[in-house]
C-alpha positions in Angstrom: 9.5 73.9 -105.6 13.3 73.2 -107.1 16.3 75.6 -109.1 18.7 73.5 -111.0 21.9 74.5 -112.0 22.3 73.0 -115.6 26.0 73.9 -115.8 27.2 71.9 -113.2 25.6 68.9 -115.1 27.3 66.6 -118.0 25.1 66.5 -121.4 24.1 63.4 -120.6 23.1 63.9 -117.0 20.8 67.1 -117.7 19.0 65.6 -120.3 18.1 62.4 -118.4 16.8 64.9 -115.6 15.2 66.6 -118.5 13.0 63.7 -119.8 12.3 62.4 -116.4 10.6 65.7 -115.9 12.5 68.1 -113.4 13.2 71.8 -114.6 13.3 75.0 -112.5 10.1 75.5 -110.9 8.4 72.2 -110.4 7.9 70.5 -106.8 10.7 68.3 -105.6 9.9 66.8 -102.7 13.1 64.8 -100.8 11.9 61.6 -99.9 15.3 59.5 -98.2 18.9 60.3 -98.0 21.1 57.4 -96.9 22.9 57.7 -93.5 26.2 57.5 -94.9 25.9 60.3 -96.7 27.6 58.7 -99.8 25.0 57.1 -101.1 22.0 58.0 -103.6 19.1 60.6 -102.4 15.2 59.5 -103.0 13.2 62.6 -104.5 9.6 62.8 -105.8 8.5 64.5 -109.5 4.7 64.7 -108.9 4.2 60.5 -108.6 7.0 59.7 -109.5 10.1 58.5 -107.1 13.7 58.6 -108.5 17.1 58.0 -107.0 20.1 60.8 -107.9 23.8 59.8 -107.3 25.0 62.8 -105.1 26.8 64.7 -107.5 24.0 65.5 -109.8 22.0 66.1 -106.4 24.0 68.6 -106.0 22.9 70.8 -108.7 19.6 70.7 -107.1 18.3 73.1 -105.0 14.8 72.3 -103.0 13.0 75.1 -100.7 10.1 74.7 -99.0 6.4 75.3 -99.9 5.5 78.5 -98.7 2.7 77.7 -96.0 -0.8 78.6 -97.0 -2.2 81.8 -95.7 -5.2 81.7 -93.1 
């Protein structure tokens, strides 16, 4: 699940994320991070893969899904 610090984002960046479906509590999966630590981060939201700049990604917190109860 994801949490987004909207105040850390410029208005156009926040609007773009909302248009792409990013919002509080939405499932966001981190797919790939560049090895150099300065490139974009690939994320999956729903069936869509999105590349985010590091500055934008810093405003998004992703926590692991809890394990299902047995």
